[in-house]
Every structure is written in C-alpha cells, then in structure tokens.
N, C-alpha and C positions, 0 to 999 in steps of 0.2 A: 339737614346734612346727612344724618344716618340713613334716612329714607332714600335719599338720592344714591348713596353708595351701595345700599342693598339692592336697589332697582337696577343700577348699572351692572352689578355682579350677576344678578339673575338674568339680565338680557344677554350679557356676554356668555354665560354658561349655556343658555339655550341656543345660542348661535354656534357653539363649538362643533356639534355634529355636522352642521352644514358646511362650515369652513374646512373641516377635515376631509369632507367628501371630495373637495376640489383641490386638495393639496397633492403633493407628490405621492405616488403610489409606491408601496414597498415592492421590490423586485421579487418575482416568484422564485422559489428555490429550484435551482437547476442541478440535476444529478449528472455527474460526469462518470463515464465508465471507459474502460479500455477493453479491447478484444485482441486476442492472440490468434491470428488467422494463418498460422503456419504449423507444420509438424515440428514440435520442439521437444527436446529432451532435457530433463533436469537431472543433473548428475552431481553428486557430492561425495566427499570423504571427510571423516571427522575423527579427531583424536579424543576430545573431551565430551563430544555430544552436542556442542553448541551449533556447529555447522549443520548437523542433521536436523536440529530443531528449526533453524532458519529455512532450510530446504523444505521442510514440511509446511511452514507458513507460506512460502512462495508457491508451492505446489497447490495448496488449497486456494489461494487467490487467483492463480492462473488456470486452474482446472487441469493440472498435470499430475503425473505420478513421479515422485522423487525416487531415484535409483542410486544405490551405492556404486561408485565408478568401478569398483572391483568386480561387481556382478554383471557389468555390461560387456558385450562383445564389441569388437571393432565394427562389425556391420551394423550393430544397433546405433552406435554413435555416428558413423558415416552416413546413415540413412536419414538423419534429422535435417530439417531445413534451418533450424536454429538451435543453439545450445545455451543453456543456462547452467553454469558450473559454480560449485562452492568448494573451496579448499581451505584447510586449516592454515593459520599463520604462525604455528608453533615452530620456532627455530628454522624458518624457511631460508634464512641467509647463512646458516651454519653449514660447514662441510660435514660435521658430525652432529649427532643428536637431532637428526631430522624428525619430522612428524611421525614417521613410521607408517604412514598411510599409503594407499595405492598410488597416489599422485607422486610420491617420491621414488617409485620403482622405475 
C-alpha cells in the first residue's frame, strides 16, 4: 500500500510540468500610458503650498511646467490649447477671508 501511494505520488509529480505546459497561460503584462498631444498650460495658485506640490506632480507626469497664475500673462493663457488649473479651496465660499491668492483678484 505504501509503495503504491509513493509510486502514484512520484508519477503525478513527474507529470506536473507537462500538464502545466498545456494549461491556461498567464497574460503578459501590458503597460498603459497616456500622451498629451496639445499645447497645454498648467497654472496654479497656493495658500499653504499644497496646490503647488500637486501642480508639481502633475507637471512631472505630463511633461509640462507648472506656472503660478500671477506670473502668467493673458496672452500666455489664451495661447494654450488646453488648461490645467489648480486653485486653493481655503474659504472660497466666504465673502471675506478669501484665500488671498491671484485667483481671488
């Protein structure tokens, strides 16, 4: 009985590579990417620095340069095919105590 169980185990173990060769194949890793094929401007304004940090992350990922909105001219902004903007959310619903950034001007 022990010999039969051992023989069966050895036979099954030796067949494992053969059966796995005909089993379902694991899908190859597919890398997805996006491309920005337009002239885009990335503008931000920040009270605490958080919006500036996020603008930096987006700029790095999109291959753009982040620019503080107060430093941009009207022609800079109007000349873009697309705009990515970041604005602080500090007191934006209040009539007073606004964020104090260029977006509030």
